[in-house]
Wavefront OBJ file of the C-alpha trace (Angstrom):
o trace
v -0.117 -0.312 -0.124
v 1.597 3.819 -1.185
v 1.922 6.225 1.273
v -1.601 8.353 0.569
v -3.726 5.521 0.756
v -2.302 4.559 4.013
v -2.561 7.911 5.254
v -6.509 8.269 3.776
v -6.676 4.981 5.588
v -5.726 6.200 8.780
v -7.881 9.349 8.475
v -10.991 7.388 7.569
v -10.329 5.026 10.644
v -10.033 7.919 12.546
v -12.772 10.011 11.402
v -14.629 6.686 11.626
v -13.813 6.243 15.603
v -14.782 9.856 15.890
v -17.716 9.647 14.374
v -18.800 6.689 16.385
v -17.807 8.195 19.528
v -20.120 11.510 18.666
v -23.152 9.116 17.772
v -22.526 7.335 21.050
v -22.046 10.684 22.972
v -26.019 11.625 21.081
v -27.567 8.631 21.938
v -26.738 8.789 25.715
v -27.979 12.395 25.548
v -31.440 11.417 23.847
v -31.859 9.115 26.111
v -30.622 11.257 29.295
v -32.867 14.267 27.712
v -35.669 11.364 28.124
v -35.323 10.518 31.655
v -34.769 14.232 31.817
v -38.377 15.161 30.690
v -40.013 11.960 32.604
v -38.600 13.076 36.071
v -39.634 16.449 35.045
v -42.926 15.545 34.079
v -43.841 12.850 36.538
v -42.960 15.712 39.663
v -45.068 18.440 38.211
v -47.800 16.542 37.944
v -47.628 15.059 41.590
v -46.180 18.144 42.839
v -47.470 21.411 41.087
v -49.854 23.305 43.127
v -52.282 22.087 44.540
v -50.297 18.600 44.755
v -52.290 15.860 44.210
v -51.603 12.291 45.678
v -54.202 9.003 47.012
v -56.282 8.884 50.270
v -55.713 6.225 52.682
v -58.205 3.388 52.927
v -56.905 1.704 55.657
v -53.839 0.171 54.014
v -51.430 2.658 54.791
v -51.332 0.892 58.487
v -49.826 -2.017 57.363
v -46.524 -0.060 56.266
v -46.776 2.608 59.089
v -46.524 0.059 61.927
v -43.993 -2.039 60.800
v -40.361 -1.805 62.766
v -38.436 -1.016 60.520
v -40.510 2.070 59.200
v -42.458 3.458 62.622
v -44.666 6.185 61.240
v -48.021 7.351 62.808
v -50.576 9.686 61.776
v -50.320 13.425 62.972
v -54.351 13.759 63.477
v -56.814 11.496 65.141
v -59.890 12.719 62.905
v -60.867 9.814 60.854
v -62.018 12.399 58.525
v -58.854 13.441 57.856
v -56.827 9.764 58.112
v -59.192 8.181 55.261
v -60.639 8.183 51.776
v -61.418 12.038 51.714
v -57.835 13.545 51.142
v -54.224 13.095 50.966
v -52.175 12.894 54.193
v -48.779 14.611 53.888
v -47.121 14.315 57.081
v -46.583 11.560 59.586
v -44.733 11.730 62.926
v -41.649 9.321 62.858
v -42.101 7.597 66.194
v -39.791 4.284 65.867
v -40.905 0.781 66.069
v -44.129 -0.770 65.659
v -45.905 -4.535 65.721
v -47.006 -4.625 62.372
v -46.046 -7.572 60.206
v -46.812 -7.214 56.052
v -43.720 -8.643 54.297
v -42.942 -5.475 51.604
v -40.956 -4.204 49.751
v -42.289 -1.116 50.094
v -41.037 -0.908 53.793
v -37.180 -1.066 51.986
v -37.936 1.953 49.515
v -39.003 4.153 52.906
v -36.360 4.021 55.140
v -34.204 6.103 52.920
v -37.515 8.259 52.193
v -37.773 8.904 55.947
v -33.986 9.596 56.394
v -33.915 12.104 54.091
v -37.427 13.602 55.065
v -35.978 14.021 58.884
v -32.635 15.772 57.812
v -34.608 18.335 55.620
v -36.876 19.112 58.499
v -34.533 18.727 61.395
v -36.715 16.505 62.950
v -38.719 13.290 63.029
v -41.145 14.062 60.301
v -41.945 12.520 57.426
v -42.926 14.545 53.955
v -44.828 12.379 51.462
v -43.314 14.212 48.903
v -40.264 13.186 49.345
v -41.244 9.901 48.731
v -42.938 11.028 45.563
v -40.042 12.423 44.718
v -38.011 9.474 45.074
v -40.440 7.199 43.410
v -40.394 10.041 39.976
v -36.445 9.693 39.618
v -36.268 6.114 39.768
v -38.787 6.421 37.060
v -36.448 8.797 34.916
v -33.920 6.254 35.521
v -35.811 3.130 33.888
v -37.035 5.399 31.692
v -33.228 6.189 30.226
v -32.670 2.258 29.884
v -35.851 1.503 28.281
v -35.309 3.964 25.738
v -31.845 3.360 25.397
v -32.748 -0.522 24.863
v -35.397 0.513 22.077
v -33.640 2.097 19.926
v -31.155 -0.799 19.666
v -34.016 -3.010 18.081
v -36.725 -0.167 16.819
v -36.749 2.006 13.664
v -36.942 5.568 14.435
v -40.541 5.951 13.806
v -41.578 3.189 15.686
v -39.027 4.123 18.894
v -40.323 8.034 19.057
v -43.913 6.232 19.050
v -42.744 4.214 21.840
v -41.318 6.646 23.779
v -44.085 9.014 23.724
v -46.950 6.804 24.071
v -45.164 5.369 27.154
v -45.210 9.038 28.439
v -48.961 9.019 27.777
v -49.638 6.067 29.375
v -46.969 5.591 32.553
v -46.993 9.528 33.089
v -51.026 9.161 33.524
v -52.517 10.380 37.395
v -53.982 6.473 37.185
v -50.638 5.719 37.848
v -48.465 8.468 39.273
v -51.126 9.208 42.119
v -50.128 6.163 44.113
v -46.559 7.583 44.065
v -47.262 10.342 46.623
v -49.100 7.356 49.025
v -48.066 4.222 51.167
v -49.852 2.422 48.906
v -47.603 -1.026 47.502
v -49.060 -0.209 43.946
v -46.586 2.523 43.945
v -43.322 -0.075 44.481
v -45.555 -2.239 42.302
v -45.460 0.267 39.304
v -41.816 1.696 39.449
v -40.722 -2.374 39.848
v -41.984 -3.163 36.946
v -40.688 -0.506 35.101
v -37.522 -1.375 36.126
v -38.374 -5.031 35.010
v -39.140 -3.606 31.362
v -36.076 -1.553 31.232
v -33.676 -4.561 31.804
v -35.511 -7.520 30.652
v -35.213 -5.153 27.290
v -31.425 -4.464 28.153
v -30.764 -8.461 28.070
v -32.600 -9.161 25.498
v -31.160 -6.281 22.841
v -27.569 -6.641 23.564
v -25.313 -8.969 21.320
v -23.583 -10.064 24.866
v -25.950 -9.381 27.758
v -24.294 -8.359 31.189
v -24.112 -10.036 34.397
v -24.665 -6.541 35.870
v -27.963 -6.302 34.093
v -29.310 -9.840 35.081
v -28.636 -8.722 38.510
v -30.591 -5.304 37.969
v -33.649 -7.725 36.512
v -33.500 -10.011 39.250
v -33.638 -7.052 42.132
v -36.740 -5.537 40.183
v -38.088 -9.081 39.972
v -37.847 -9.463 43.569
v -38.934 -5.840 44.409
v -42.376 -6.414 41.952
v -42.867 -10.001 43.542
v -42.751 -9.189 46.753
v -44.613 -5.990 46.811
v -48.152 -7.396 47.902
v -49.749 -10.464 48.254
v -51.219 -10.795 45.207
v -47.752 -10.690 43.053
v -46.942 -14.553 44.404
v -48.436 -16.310 41.016
v -46.320 -13.817 38.887
v -43.092 -14.023 40.994
v -43.377 -17.801 39.791
v -43.524 -16.833 36.188
v -40.621 -14.105 36.439
v -38.667 -16.923 37.979
v -39.557 -19.216 34.921
v -38.424 -16.439 32.517
v -35.261 -15.965 34.553
v -34.449 -19.284 33.620
v -35.329 -19.175 30.271
v -32.804 -16.287 30.066
v -29.999 -18.927 30.269
v -29.605 -19.241 26.741
v -28.931 -15.713 26.029
v -25.344 -16.730 26.670
v -23.411 -19.902 26.431
v -20.937 -19.448 29.448
v -21.303 -21.297 32.301
v -21.415 -18.409 34.610
v -24.479 -16.683 32.963
v -26.343 -19.621 33.234
v -25.553 -20.211 37.005
v -26.320 -16.937 37.585
v -29.703 -17.112 35.442
v -30.886 -20.305 37.799
v -29.685 -18.235 40.577
v -31.811 -15.558 39.673
v -34.901 -17.657 38.892
v -34.332 -19.538 42.709
v -33.608 -16.135 44.317
v -37.114 -14.664 42.948
v -39.317 -17.381 43.847
v -37.712 -17.950 47.286
v -38.162 -14.471 47.958
v -41.764 -14.293 46.858
v -42.579 -17.359 48.557
v -41.039 -16.215 52.057
v -43.328 -12.994 51.452
v -46.294 -15.273 51.135
v -45.643 -17.802 54.004
v -44.759 -14.575 56.251
v -48.168 -12.772 55.904
v -50.214 -12.994 58.613
v -53.415 -15.418 58.488
v -55.137 -12.595 59.365
v -55.151 -10.959 55.630
v -55.929 -14.572 54.161
v -59.061 -14.707 56.043
v -59.834 -11.503 55.060
v -59.230 -12.109 51.829
v -61.792 -15.408 51.849
v -64.420 -13.622 53.783
v -64.775 -11.271 50.202
v -64.296 -13.784 47.893
v -67.136 -15.492 49.145
v -69.431 -13.133 50.455
v -68.753 -10.282 48.204
v -67.966 -12.614 45.262
v -69.661 -15.959 44.983
v -72.961 -14.379 46.418
v -73.276 -11.734 44.616
v -76.638 -13.294 43.276
v -79.440 -12.983 45.932
v -81.509 -15.307 44.053
v -78.480 -18.596 44.246
v -77.337 -17.334 47.565
v -78.386 -20.756 49.172
v -77.328 -22.850 46.208
v -74.111 -21.474 46.038
v -73.488 -21.991 49.930
v -74.387 -25.803 49.368
v -72.154 -25.992 46.560
v -69.315 -25.094 48.796
v -70.169 -27.172 51.527
v -71.210 -24.198 53.712
v -74.149 -23.252 56.238
v -76.949 -21.858 53.918
v -77.447 -19.569 57.426
v -73.815 -17.884 56.533
v -76.325 -15.948 53.570
v -77.035 -13.344 55.625
v -73.416 -12.012 55.402
v -73.485 -12.085 51.679
v -72.630 -8.658 49.791
v -70.703 -7.651 53.177
v -67.156 -6.693 53.709
v -64.966 -8.072 56.544
v -65.167 -4.647 58.511
v -68.831 -3.690 58.427
v -71.145 -4.567 61.550
v -72.486 -7.723 60.884
v -75.056 -10.046 62.445
v -72.988 -12.872 63.306
v -69.307 -12.581 64.673
v -66.904 -13.197 61.640
v -63.991 -12.865 64.038
v -64.995 -15.398 66.867
v -63.951 -19.197 67.061
v -67.389 -20.188 66.262
v -67.535 -18.546 62.482
v -64.011 -19.265 62.093
v -65.004 -23.464 62.307
v -68.347 -22.877 60.065
v -66.383 -20.746 57.560
v -62.698 -20.564 57.484
v -61.966 -24.865 58.701
v -64.076 -25.562 55.305
v -63.131 -23.092 52.729
v -59.894 -22.306 50.735
v -58.389 -21.353 47.253
v -58.979 -25.069 46.140
v -62.812 -24.682 46.949
v -63.069 -21.449 45.553
v -61.180 -21.827 42.316
v -63.629 -25.310 41.994
v -66.532 -23.448 42.542
v -65.489 -21.637 39.125
v -64.592 -24.149 37.438
v -67.953 -25.923 37.713
v -69.781 -22.538 37.328
v -68.390 -21.128 33.965
v -71.079 -18.740 33.629
v -70.608 -17.491 37.169
v -66.555 -17.095 36.130
v -67.585 -15.224 32.657
v -69.634 -12.689 35.011
v -67.458 -12.405 37.423
v -64.352 -11.793 34.337
v -66.835 -8.893 32.872
v -67.167 -7.294 36.382
v -63.485 -7.169 36.237
v -63.006 -5.681 33.323
v -65.416 -2.867 33.586
v -63.340 -2.125 36.717
v -59.949 -2.432 34.959
v -61.412 0.389 32.418
v -62.251 2.920 35.163
v -58.840 2.440 36.654
v -59.372 4.968 39.147
v -61.144 4.227 42.701
v -64.197 7.319 43.159
v -63.676 6.404 46.613
v -60.296 7.701 47.314
v -59.467 11.434 46.954
v -56.481 12.835 45.264
v -56.243 16.250 47.171
v -55.039 17.422 50.550
v -57.595 19.139 52.859
v -55.399 22.364 52.474
v -56.057 22.497 48.922
v -59.901 23.671 49.675
v -61.256 20.923 47.569
v -64.294 18.926 48.532
v -63.474 15.411 49.997
v -63.045 12.747 47.765
v -62.360 14.756 44.436
v -60.306 13.420 41.884
v -58.224 14.809 39.923
v -57.931 15.089 36.092
v -54.869 16.657 35.938
v -52.960 14.059 32.735
v -55.290 11.610 32.647
v -56.063 11.428 28.847
v -54.960 7.830 28.897
v -57.315 7.269 31.667
v -59.851 9.140 30.617
v -59.869 7.313 26.879
v -60.063 3.776 28.522
v -63.031 4.998 30.673
v -64.893 6.271 27.884
v -63.885 4.449 24.225
v -62.668 1.059 24.907
v -65.175 -1.687 24.780
v -66.750 -2.819 27.948
v -67.193 -6.329 26.794
v -65.488 -9.198 28.013
v -65.816 -11.034 24.815
v -63.931 -7.884 22.802
v -60.938 -8.390 25.328
v -60.671 -12.183 24.809
v -60.444 -11.543 21.004
v -57.715 -8.724 21.991
v -55.831 -11.506 23.843
v -56.472 -14.061 21.342
v -54.497 -11.805 18.239
v -52.277 -10.977 20.740
v -51.028 -14.411 21.825
v -51.057 -15.506 17.651
v -49.215 -12.647 16.555
v -46.053 -13.232 19.835
v -46.064 -17.340 18.832
v -46.046 -16.590 15.298
v -43.057 -14.184 15.851
v -41.272 -16.709 17.423
v -40.726 -18.263 14.008
v -40.128 -15.468 11.728
v -37.439 -12.594 11.125
v -37.668 -9.603 13.718
v -37.538 -5.850 12.535
v -34.076 -5.657 12.058
v -30.832 -7.165 12.604
v -28.154 -5.901 14.847
v -24.547 -6.835 14.872
v -25.570 -9.660 13.046
v -28.224 -11.045 15.566
v -31.931 -11.373 14.706
v -33.540 -10.074 17.762
v -37.114 -10.780 16.217
v -37.817 -13.871 18.533
v -36.527 -12.807 21.569
v -38.653 -9.675 21.250
v -41.700 -11.620 20.342
v -40.757 -14.041 23.576
v -40.877 -10.822 25.534
v -44.290 -9.839 24.463
v -46.085 -13.195 25.092
v -44.315 -13.051 28.745
v -46.051 -10.050 29.404
v -48.861 -11.065 27.885
v -48.992 -14.337 30.275
v -48.409 -12.043 33.349
v -51.407 -9.889 32.328
v -53.685 -13.164 31.566
v -52.516 -14.421 34.926
v -53.062 -11.182 36.721
v -56.671 -10.450 35.610
v -58.659 -12.911 37.348
v -56.908 -12.726 40.674
v -58.584 -10.108 42.017
v -62.136 -11.211 41.604
v -60.915 -14.849 42.814
v -58.929 -13.865 45.804
v -61.205 -10.580 47.229
v -64.705 -10.014 45.262
v -65.773 -6.889 44.116
v -63.882 -5.581 47.547
v -62.144 -2.392 45.594
v -61.874 -4.020 42.871
v -60.858 -1.165 40.940
v -57.993 -0.662 42.840
v -57.049 -4.250 43.150
v -56.671 -4.424 38.859
v -54.160 -2.068 39.271
v -51.108 -4.445 38.247
v -53.017 -5.914 35.509
v -53.994 -2.458 33.965
v -50.163 -2.070 34.044
v -49.216 -5.263 32.157
v -52.580 -4.686 30.090
v -51.449 -0.917 28.799
v -47.995 -2.539 28.653
v -49.162 -4.844 25.820
v -50.933 -2.359 23.644
v -47.862 -0.529 23.705
v -46.092 -3.383 22.400
v -48.618 -4.292 20.140
v -48.286 -0.381 18.783
v -44.788 -0.298 18.234
v -44.609 -3.600 16.393
v -47.394 -2.537 13.820
v -45.435 1.020 13.236
v -42.543 -0.642 12.862
v -43.789 -3.078 10.501
v -45.171 -0.687 8.893
v -41.731 1.468 8.451
v -39.863 -1.839 7.873
v -41.998 -2.351 4.688
v -41.947 0.816 3.402
v -38.151 0.717 3.613
v -37.900 -2.243 1.867
v -40.367 -1.199 -0.788
v -38.095 2.019 -1.398
v -34.945 -0.407 -1.796
v -37.206 -2.544 -4.163
v -37.783 0.506 -6.135
v -34.013 1.539 -6.393
v -33.133 -1.639 -7.528
v -35.918 -1.839 -10.497
v -34.651 1.669 -11.580
v -30.931 0.862 -11.295
v -31.670 -2.137 -13.527
v -33.441 -0.534 -16.017
v -31.136 2.048 -16.353
v -28.144 -0.574 -17.112
l 1 2 3 4 5 6 7 8 9 10 11 12 13 14 15 16 17 18 19 20 21 22 23 24 25 26 27 28 29 30 31 32 33 34 35 36 37 38 39 40 41 42 43 44 45 46 47 48 49 50 51 52 53 54 55 56 57 58 59 60 61 62 63 64 65 66 67 68 69 70 71 72 73 74 75 76 77 78 79 80 81 82 83 84 85 86 87 88 89 90 91 92 93 94 95 96 97 98 99 100 101 102 103 104 105 106 107 108 109 110 111 112 113 114 115 116 117 118 119 120 121 122 123 124 125 126 127 128 129 130 131 132 133 134 135 136 137 138 139 140 141 142 143 144 145 146 147 148 149 150 151 152 153 154 155 156 157 158 159 160 161 162 163 164 165 166 167 168 169 170 171 172 173 174 175 176 177 178 179 180 181 182 183 184 185 186 187 188 189 190 191 192 193 194 195 196 197 198 199 200 201 202 203 204 205 206 207 208 209 210 211 212 213 214 215 216 217 218 219 220 221 222 223 224 225 226 227 228 229 230 231 232 233 234 235 236 237 238 239 240 241 242 243 244 245 246 247 248 249 250 251 252 253 254 255 256 257 258 259 260 261 262 263 264 265 266 267 268 269 270 271 272 273 274 275 276 277 278 279 280 281 282 283 284 285 286 287 288 289 290 291 292 293 294 295 296 297 298 299 300 301 302 303 304 305 306 307 308 309 310 311 312 313 314 315 316 317 318 319 320 321 322 323 324 325 326 327 328 329 330 331 332 333 334 335 336 337 338 339 340 341 342 343 344 345 346 347 348 349 350 351 352 353 354 355 356 357 358 359 360 361 362 363 364 365 366 367 368 369 370 371 372 373 374 375 376 377 378 379 380 381 382 383 384 385 386 387 388 389 390 391 392 393 394 395 396 397 398 399 400 401 402 403 404 405 406 407 408 409 410 411 412 413 414 415 416 417 418 419 420 421 422 423 424 425 426 427 428 429 430 431 432 433 434 435 436 437 438 439 440 441 442 443 444 445 446 447 448 449 450 451 452 453 454 455 456 457 458 459 460 461 462 463 464 465 466 467 468 469 470 471 472 473 474 475 476 477 478 479 480 481 482 483 484 485 486 487 488 489 490 491 492 493 494 495 496 497 498 499 500 501 502 503 504 505 506 507 508 509 510 511 512 513 514 515
């Protein structure tokens, strides 16, 4: 090679390296800018005056009175504590005797410490926790966009980024981030699950730290609340599936270990949950779930091998006043010793029409998204009790007002979704990156999200009947909305790829004609 050729070769190589660095920095800048946008928008939605959040329905105490949390209300007025307005300030008293294992307790501790440092006294400000959540959402957004840009065409990436903001920053989700509900932990940890799953699936060589981050997010998600246990088992199976991403022994061992930790943590959390919570759920599942039809209550109780005289409790909550002492030993013998989740599942299996009715109610509740009995404002805002905000509620309003309310339409959606995802396991992806075909990986990812949603859908009604059904369907809404985003991104990517293919074909035809 002559000197001029060597010179130009060296210059070209240096230019290519420099250009690669510029592109990499620009890409990081785009991801960082998107993360900042998510943080500013989410924080503004929650804290812009008048600040919003979620009022307490009585669940706050499960977390407040845990030994490692130790919070107390700063008011004795039940009208201020429950349902009507958001409680912003809590006294930090330390200690407590509650036993409700949840990953929320771990996140609360640094938030409480920062709040005490800011105020210089034992006071917890719920707004500090809200900023913690929005910062975590921004980090998850950073990794998610970076992964999406590696595999999706430009316009599909733009759609996914903007639609993600519209959906996930909706007040139906964000309002929980200024509360002590475990739904907020489910929300944030699921965002990290998405981010790190996509990161693992879109890299030519997945990194160990990504697998560790996935495992941590899965543990937080699976231990957020009791109803997450079945989903944690599915995530454990998915973690084992991740073992095929690399061939080395370290990776495969780490994947199996990750699965064991996720399933083990969720199982331990479920086992450590006080039996009183299971009793409450069983009560609601039967008396506010199975026995909702007045015409068949006696027959339904007989099908469950229960005393027909218990029909007087139909339609009541465990926390209501009852004509029977539901906390006494006699009721325990007449009801709790004879009923369990096996009997409840058996009832719906032998009464498929009742199961369809239950799923119809669940679908309508999922479309509502926002519990109407939990206020979003503080008392100091001057808003009436139980007032709901409409700040950034485009997505939740659209679902409530425009989505089909028939469960059969929903069943059709899931059928098409699964068929398309399964077909995607066998076909070429949107585009190869670094010679690696990622289409089947993304199709399997879409299928796993759908499986989680389908499993989660019946759980709230079967476990607790109509009791706070809208709130208990939070995780299902989150999973369902994610499949809708996946479907939209997939459709745009296919259209974009088809347009590019047609343009290339026209160029080839024109060049052939010219020759």
